[in-house]
N, C-alpha and C positions, 0 to 999 in steps of 0.2 A: 327704300331709298326715291321713288315717283311718288307714294303715297304722304310722306313724311318731309324728306330732306330737301327732297326739289319741287315743291310742293311749292306756287307760289300761293295756294290760299292762302295757306298759315301765315305770313306774314302778317305783321300789324298794318304796313301800309297799305295791304292789297286792301280792297275793299272788302267788307264780310259779307256783302251781298253775293259777292262774285260766288261763294260757295255756292248759290240757288242754279246759275246759269252754267257751271264746269263739273265735269264729271269728278269719279273720287281719286283722280289723279291729278286735276287739275286742268283740263285740255274740255277747252267750252263744247261740251254734248251734245250740239248740232254739226260741228269738226266732222268731216269724210271719216276722220282717223281712231276718232274717241271711243272708247271700250265702253260705254254709254251705260257704266256702273252709277247708273244718282243715289248717292249717298252723303244728303246734304247733313243729317244729322250727323254724322258719324266724324265728315272731315270736322265739323264744328267744333265736336270731343277734340280733335287731334288740334286746332287753336287753339281753344283751352290751353289745354298741356302743352300748348307750343306758347302760351302767352305767360302763364304762372315757371313753369320750370322751364321753356328753350329746350335745347333737341338734349336735355340727359334725359334717361331713357326709366331714368328708376320714376320720376311719374305717370310717365304711359304705360309700367306693367302697374304699378299700382290702382290706376283706375281701371284695368280688366282684371285683378283681379276684383275689387268692391263689382263691379258687375256681374262678374259668372256667383261671388256670394248670393246677391239679390236672387239673380235665377234660380239658382238654386234656392233659394229659399220660397219662391214663387211654386215652383214645381213641385216641394215638397209640400204645400198650400192645395195645389190641383190633385192631387197623391190622394189628399185628406178627402177630398168630395167623391172621389172613387172607391179609397178603402176606408176612411174612418180612421178613427185615432188608433192608435197602435203599430204593431212593428212593422205593419206591412208598411205600411205609409213612410217609418222609418228605412224600413231598406229599400224601398221607393227612392226616394233621398239622396241617400248613400249611393246608391250605382251611379244616379247622375252625378252628383257630387266627384267620384270617383275617377268617371271612366275614362280611356286614357286617348280617346279622340277628339276630346273635348282639348287634349294638351295646345295645339294647333294656334286653333280662335283664343284663347286666354295667354298663353305663351309670347305667339305669335304677335306687336301689338296691333297690326291689321286686322288679324282676325276680331277685331273689335268690332268690325261691323256686323259678324254674326252673333257676336256675343248683346250688343244692342239691341239687334235687331230680336233678337231671343225675351228679352227684358218687355220689351215693350207688345209681345206676341203672347205674350202667359198674360202681362196686364190686361191686354183687352179680351184674352178668354174668360179672367177671371172678373172685368165688366160685364161681359155676357151670360156668366153666370149666378152675378146677382142678381142681373136684370131678371132673368129665369125665375128667381126667387120670391123678388117682388113685384112680378106680373099680377096684376090685378088687384093685388092691396094697396097698392103705394103710387103716391103719381111721380115717389123716384123711379122706378125703371126705367122711365122715359131717362134721367141724368144718366144710369146708367148705360143703357142702351147707345145714347152720343158719348159716352167716356170709350166706349167702345169702338163704337168706328173714327174715334178719334186717334182712339192708342196701334190699333191697324192700321192708321197711316204713317204714323211715328216709326211703326214697325218696319215700313216698304220704304220710307224714308233712311232707314238704317241700315238696309239693306233690301234688295227688292220680293224675295221669297217671302218676307212678316206678310206678303197681304194677302196668302194662304190659311192665316184664321180665321179668316172671315169664313173659310171651306167647313173647317175644323168648327168653328161655331154653329153651323148650321146645321154639322153630326152630332154637337154637347144635346143641342134642345131637340133634336128628332130622337135619337136612341138612349141617350142619357138622361134627358131631363126629364122628358113624357115616357122611356123607360118601351118604349116601342121596338117592335120586332120586325122584320120585312114584311113579314106575312100579315102583321097587322096595319101597318102604310098603305099598303097596296088594298085593303076594304077598307080604308078611310077616305084614301082617292077615290075608292068607287062608288062610295057611302055619300062623296062632297062633305065629308064634319072635318075635311082640315084648314078650312077657310082660314082660320086665324093664323095655323103655325104655316101655310103656304106662304102669309101677308110677310110674314117676318122672318121666311128663308128667301121671300123676295127683296126683302129694305137690305138683307147681307148682302144677294147677290147684284142688285142695284147699286149699292157703294164700289163693293169688289168693281165691279164694270166702269163706271164712274173713276177708279185709282186709275188701272192701269189703261181708261184711255186716256186719263192728264200723262201718264206718265209717258206714254204710247208718242202725242202730243207733244211734252215739253227734248223728248231728246231727239225731235225730226222727222219723226215719222216714219225713221228707216233703221232696221236693226244694226249691229256692230257685225266686222269682218274680223275673221281670226287668222292667224298664220296656221301653214301647213303641222307645226310643230307641238302648238295650243290642242289641240283637237286632231289628228290623224286620223280616223275616223269617218271624222267631217267631210274629211278632202277627197277621201274615197270615192272613185269612183266604179263600184263593183255595188250595188245594192245589196245581194247578199251579205257582205262585208258589215255595209255597214249596218245591215239588220242586225245581225251574227251577234255584233262589236256590242250594239248599244245596248240590246239587250242580256247582252253578260254583264255589262257592267252595272245593273243594281245588284243582283250577286252579287260582288264583290265589292259594291259599299255594305252589305252588308254580311259579309264573312268581316270588313273589318270592326264593325259594330261588335257581331257575335265574339271575334276572337283578334283583338289588335295586335298582335307580334307585330308585324313587318307593318312600320309605318315609314312613311318619305312628309318631307317638305314640299314635293314637286311629284308631281304623275304627270306627265306630259311627255310626249317624245313617243319614246319606243317603250314606255313603264311596265304599260300595259298593249302585248302585241298583238296586235288584230287578228279576229280569226277570221280565217277566208274561206272556210268550208264546215259543210255539215259534221264530218268527221273530227272535226276541234275537240278532244274531249273537255274542255271549257264545256261546250253544250250543256254539258251532263248539269254543270252549276246551273244556270242557266234553267233547265227543266225543273231542278230540284224548287229554284227557288219559286218558278211559278202553281207548281203543284204545290207548298206549302203554304201560298199564299190562298192559293181557293180552297182548299183541306178549311184552314181557317175562317175565311167568307164563309164557305158553306156549315160551318161548326156552331157560327156568330150567326148566321141568319134562319137559319133551319127552324121550323117551329108550327104547328098544326094547330088551326081552330078548336080544335079538339082540348085542348088545354083547359085546366081549367082550376078552381080553388078552393082548397082545404082544408080547415083547421089554419087560416093564416099561412100556408104557406103554396108556391102552387105546384101541379101537379101534373103533369102532361101524360096526357093518355096512362095515368094510369099509376102513374110512376112519380114521390114525389121529386124534385127538383132539389140535388144538394150544390146548391151554389156557394156555400159558405157562408149564410147570413141567415140568423134568426127573427125576420122580423113577419109586421102582418100586413099583408099587400095590402098597397089603396086601392087595388081591383076589387078586394071583397064588399068596399061600401057603395060600390055601382049600383042605382037602381036602372041605366040607362046604358045604352051599348055604349055611347061614346063617352058615357063614367066606367065606365069598364077598362076602356083602352088608355086610360088615361086619368091622373093620378092626381086629386081635386086639392085644389087649390088651399081648402081650410085643414087639410093635414100638416101645410108647413108651420113650423111656431118658428115667427120673425122677432128675435131679441139684437137687438145695438146691431141691424142692419147683420145681423149673422144669421146662415139656416142651422138649427137646431132641429135633431128627431127626426134628421131624412133618412128612408129607407135606404140603405144604399146601393145600387145599380146590378142587376143582373153580371154574372159572369159573361153571360153572351153581350151583353150591351159593352161592358168597359173591353172585351173583341177586337166590335167594329168600331170603337172611339179612339183607342188605343194603335191597331191598323191605318185612320187614317192621319194620325198624327205622324206615321212614320212614312206615311207615303206622301202625302201631298203637299209636303211642305219640302221632299224632295222632287219633287213632278219638275220645276222648272230646269233642275241640271238629269235630264233623262234626255236631253237633245229631241224628243217626242212631238216640244209644239215648237221651236227653235235652237239652233247649234251654241254652244257655250262655247267658253276657251280652257275649258279645261278637262281633261280623261277621267282623275278619280282628285277630290279634294277634299281632305278630312275636316275641313275647317266647317264645310258644307251639312254639315252630318250633324251638325251643333243641335240645330232645333228636331232634327227627325229621330233623334236617338233617343228621344223625350216618350212622341210611342214607343221605340225599343225597351227602353227599363223600368216601364207602368209594363210592356207584357211578357215580359221577365217577370216583374214581380208579382204579377196574374196567374204567371205558371208554376210558380216555387210555391203562392197561400192556397192555391183549386192543388196542387200537388202533396201541399202540408194537411189542406181539410180531406181526402180521401187515405189519408191515412188513422188505419183505426189505433196502434198500437203508439204507445208515448214517445219510445224508443227511433221511430222511424217517423214521426212526425221534427223529432229534437235532429236527428241524422240533416232533414229537408233546412232546419237554420241552420243547423253546419255548414252547409252545403251553401247557401247564401251568405254566411258572413266569409264561406272561403272565397266565395267570387267578388266579393266586396273586398276582400281586401288582396286576391290577385289583381284587379283590377287597380285598386292605389299604388300597387307594389310597381308597376307597369308606366303611373300616370310620374310618379316619381322618377321613377328613370328614362323615361320618354322625356321629362323635365329636365334632365340632364345635357339631354342632346339639342335641348333648342338656349341651353346658357350664354354657347356664341356664338358663332358664324362656322367658326373651325367645325366644333364638334358636327355643328347642325349638318354640313354638308359633305362631313365623313361618312354619315349615317345614314344618308341617302346614296350611297353608292353603289350599294347591291341591288337598287329602286332603280335608278334614274344616272345612270354611272355618268351620262355624257353633261347631263345638263349640273350633276355635283363634283362632279372632277373641273368642271368650268368654273363654279361658282367660287369652289375650293382655290385653281389656280389664284379668284381675283384676292381672295386672304390674304392664300399665302406673298402677293406680292406686295400688299399695303405691310406685311410685317417683314419686309424687306430679301424675301427670301429667295432670291431672283432665280435656281437654279430646279426649288422647288416649285416654283408658281409656273416656269417654261414645259416643267414636265408632267403638271397636273392639264395643261392646258391641249398636249398632245395629246394625254390622255383623252381627253373631252372628243379628240376632233378623228382619233384613232376610233371613237365607238361611231361618232357620227363627222363625217369630216365637211360638209356644208352647212356652218352655223355659224353664218356672217359673223355673229357676232362673238365667237372665238375665236375666229378669223384674227380678228380683228383685234384681238385681246394681245393673242401672242407677237402679232404685228408689232403694238405699240409695247410691248418687253424687251421688245430686239431691238428697236429704234431708242429705248432709253439708254441700251445700254451697250450704243453706236454699233448695232451688228444691221445700216444702213439698207445694204442690197436686200437681204433676206428679210429684211421689215418690209419693204419694197413687196415682195414675191406675195406675202401675205394679205397684205392690205389690197394688194390686184385680187389674189385671191377670192376677197371677203365682198369685193366690188362685182366681181364674178358672179356670186350665190346669192348678194342686194344691192340688185343696180342703184338703188335712192339710198346706199348706209354714206352720210353727209361726213362724217368724223373721218371714215377712211380717203376719201377725198381731200380732206384737211391736211393731214398727213403726208399722205403721198407727195401735196404739193409742199410740203414744206421742209421734208428729206431732198427736194427736186432741187427747189433754194438752195439747199447748206452743199448738194455737190455742183451747185456752181450748170445745173441744172433750165437753164431758166424761162428759158419760150414753154418745155414741157410745165413746168409748174405752170405756169400761166396758163394754160389751156385747163390744165384740171383742175385751177381756182375758177377756170369761167363756166365748166362743165356743173361743178356745185352747186355754182350761183345759179343756174338756171332746175336745180331739184323742186320737183314740189312738194308739200308736203301733204299731199291728198293722201287721205286711207292709213297715214301712218302714223302710229299707235304712239309716239311720244312725239308731235311735233313744237313744244318748248325745245327739246336738246336739238333738232334736226336744226331749227331755224338761228338756233346758236353755232351750230359747225356749219349755216351758211353765212352767217353773219361774221363767225371768224374768218372761213374761207375770203369774204370780200377786204378786211381788212389788212389780212396780209398780200392780196395781191393787189390795194391801193399802195400798203407798203413795197412790194415789188416796184411796180411802174416812178413813184415817189422817190426811190433811190435810185433810179433809170434817169433820173429830171423828167420825166413827165407829169409835172406835180398840176395840172389843168384833167389832163385823163386819170390820176388820182382821186379829185376832190370828186369826177363824175360817182367813181366807185365807193367811195364814203360813206357820196349823200344814199348809196344806193340800200347801202351797210345797217344804214342811219334808219331807213322805211323799214326794210325787211328787218330790227334784230328784235326778238321778244323782249318780252318786260323783264325778267330776271337776268337779263346779257349784265355786262358791268359795262358801260359805254365810254370809260375812264380814258383809256389805251387808243380808243376810235376818235374821239373827240380831239385828244391831244394828237393824234398826227391830222388830223386836221385842220387844226391849228398850225401845225408845222409849219404844210402845201399851201396854206396862206400867208404865212410870212413868206417863203420861199419866192411865193407871187407879189411880195410887198405890198398885201396889203393886211396892214396893219390889223384893223380897226374888224374886219370879218378872225384875226387873227385874236385876237385879244378874247374877241365872243366865246369861241370854242378852250380859249383856257380855260375860262373860266366857267365855263361849261365841264370842263371836263373835270376841277375843284369841285365845283357843287356836288357831281356827282359821287367823287371821293375826298371829301376834306385830305388825305392821305396822301394819294399819290403825289412820289416822288418827281415822275417824270415830266409832270405840267409845273409843279413849282419850279422847275430847270428849266425849261422851259419856255416855261412864263419869264420868269428872271429874266432869262436873255433877250424878248422880246422888250420890257421893260427899260433895258440898262440901249437898248437901240431908238429906243423913245427918250433915253435922256432922260429918265425915272431913277436916279441911279439910288436912289434911299429905298424905294420900293425895290426896287429890286434886290442890293444885297438883304432884305430881310424873306427873300422868298428863299434866297440861296442859304443863309443860314436856319431858316424854319426846313427847310431838308436835312441841312443836319444832323437836326436837331429829329428828326423823323427817325432815320438809321442812322444813328452814328458810324456801324460799321462798316459803310457802302463808299467805298473808295472816290468812288465815281460823281457820289455831288462834294465832293473837296476838288476834286477837277474844275468843276464846272465852275466854282467859286474861285479857285484859284486863278482860275482862267481871266472870270471877272477880275479878280485882282489886280492881274496883271496888266489888264487896257488899262488900270485906272491907273497905273505905275506904282501902286504899290507891290514893289519889286521883292520883298523881303518875306510881306506877308504870301504872298503869289507860291515862292519858294516852300513855305514851308505843309502847305494847303497839297504841293504835288510832294512834294516826300510823301505826306500824310496817306494820300491816292493811292502810292506806290503801294507804303506795305503794307494798307488792308489788303489791298488785290492785285500781291504782286505774283500772282498768276496768271493774271490778265493783258495782257498783248497790248488794249491799246491804252487801257490807262496808263501803263507804266509807261510806253514810247512816247504819251503827252506831255504825261512827268518829266520826261527829258527834256523835248522840246521847249518844257515854261522855265523848267530851270537854265536850260541853255540860253531862253532869252531875259529870264535874270542874271545872267551874265558868273552863273554857279556853276563855272565850266566842268568841273571834277565831279561834283553831282551829278553836271550833264552826263558825263563818262560812262557813271558809273549805270547810271538807268539806261543807255541807251544798249552796254552791254548787258544787260540782262534781259532789256528787251530782246537784240541779236540772240539771244539762250533761248527765249521763249519762242522763236520762227527762225532756224538757222539756214532756212531754204527761202527768208523772205526780203530777197535783193535792198529794200527802202533802208530796211534795219541792220541790213551791213553798210550801205551806202551812208547813214546819216551817223551810224557809231565810227566809220572811216572817218568822218569830217571832220566830228569833236575831238581827235584822236591828230588828226588834223593841228587844231588848231592848238591843244595842249600840247603841243612839238612833238609826240613821238609818233615820226613819219612813218618808220619802216611798220609798225603794227598796222597805222593807217593804209597802207599805200596795201597790204594783207589782206586788209577791209576791201579795199575800193574791188581787188582781184577776184574776189571770192563773190565779190556784186555782180562785178561783168560775167562768171563764169552762169549766172542766172541768168542776165539781161545784159548782153553782150552790145546790146543797140544802146544802153542808155546814157545819153548826150552828156547830166548832168555831172554822170560816173566819171564819165574818159574827160571832161572836162575838169575835173580834183583830180582824175590822176596825173594829167597832164603838169596839173601845176605846183601839185608833191616833188612832182621827179625833177621840177627845174630847181625846187628851193636843196632839194636834194644833192642834185646836179653841181647848185652851187656854193655846198657844204662839204663837199666829199665825199660822197655817201654813193655806195653803191645801187643801185634799184634793182629792183628780181626783174626778174623777162617773165612777159605778159604769156598768159598760161594762153592751151587752146580755150576756146570760148565753150 
């Protein structure tokens, strides 16, 4: 909702340049409450979708699928560089294409940030691979390097972790392109024979530091702040708890890659309980992860200078290298120590800018590259350098899963090559095919969860019940399932009782069903949990107004108006609620006749309202206040402002029509009244205002018709029916007036004014006993009403003259 539906940066009237100053949700990047997620290219793609398809979700999902298809193609091409042509590359591509962990990034529209970043991540890496292939042979090498740098910048502008491609490029250069082993790298550094390599790595580092520096400067040199529910471990006071939990989370993420069985749209709050003690069994997962990583690193980095070359194959300590490739190593052509360790460029055959005939990298080098591709893009999410606003997020594994798929493919290939019998080799291939099928089947099932919001939130109940029940409540409420929605909200609060949003949503549901006392209770709990929740103050004030507790309502609105938007995640919504509070406060003062005070409040509301706030009602009320103060010029200005902001705003048509009528511009006034009826022919209030205008113009028959039409359309609205009766009486249609006064009295049986007016029309129509009965009922409710008492005396005088017996006055 915030990234697309409520994001002002997607609207055509918003300058497109705003995208480069705001965060992912349209909040100014330097604002204290900004999430600091600077992803302008992703936001620009959303704006593109919005421009061509509005809010139709089909186009957004179509673009996501296209991007994922492109990423899959590029990843398969990368796999070809490592595994060559053949089914190993095909298996790697299939693993990536079908992995269930990608479902959130592809099926969830806002996951486009990860998919787009992945696209430019691979483009940058492939450009760097081309740069390595052309190095020393063509001037195109610098074009490819420039393209790599630009794509890295674009990847970061899709999502922050995209900048890590520069580190991956450095790993590729050292361990894949140059085929270096760790001991060889140390040796070359010691002998100062890596000047060119250091220059290239230095350029990558410099460009990465530049991008990060600009990024930090652009976001105001301040890190984002997150709530306790976003990342509970980061908020823990215990260093042990933070350490154990943060070290466990990578193991939990790796398990999601290995076995994506239990998945959730949200892993915040208590979805992953904190690890508070060393005895927690989950620490074994952490230990297993780091032991496994160390073993992989050891296998990939081990080596000895005693390794030699024999018959085109590298022999290590007398044993032939069985890495699955049969090629003549470029090392055997070397005449000096540097050529021994570096693949000579003249062994590369360049044709149509494609490198052909390259010896494939060794398994150990692929392990190093794959591990770096798995680990490095994941590092920003580890909380090691800065706290992040989530515990686990499946979408952030989109890029790291590339390294995972390469490792799995390499493991399958190594296992297959070690099998001597054909039957066992086939079993390995069948197992690989089964893994692809299992991943694909899980992806299909997981896509069903993402089919609609209700299915998605129900699927997350077992992982994050508080968040899932709360969101499910919102969905059920939108479907009109009030009781089920209330139960869902209460379930959410059962698991986490201090969720301000959930307390507010439950209060709102109760308010909409006229359970005002209970709604007030939950609004107060929401405010207690989050004192800056302006929408809770707004609805509290509205309920207090409806209950007649006007002074309490005023105080509530004033408190809300003074709440700053500092450090709030969604300042736009906050400012909208504050503006609404000021609007209601001004309206309350206006109804109490304090028009000058109301104008002061309205002007404050105009200053504080955000761009996305719909101001037509506020401007219209300012016009009303000025008209009550007899400042017609100012009133006309604000009525026209209201109509400019929303040309079909009916209240502004009616109020401006009244002003024109008072100013003697009768023809113009009538046009606005008629226009209001055209805008909403089913709205009785429009006919009522037009009828009042006709009555003042002495067009009595037309006025009576408008009044009856108004009462017919809004037969349950007391004000409309009551005013229609008045107009009919003024038009001399007493029988029709009697009927409508009776309808009004039935709508508000305990309203003395309605009973008194019904008595008066019955009095005029000669129905004296009925008139007397209604006068007496009115006096029961308001014994000291002078008009009713006077009318009753006159009625009884007439009855006495006609010899009719009057009823005794009942005790009031």
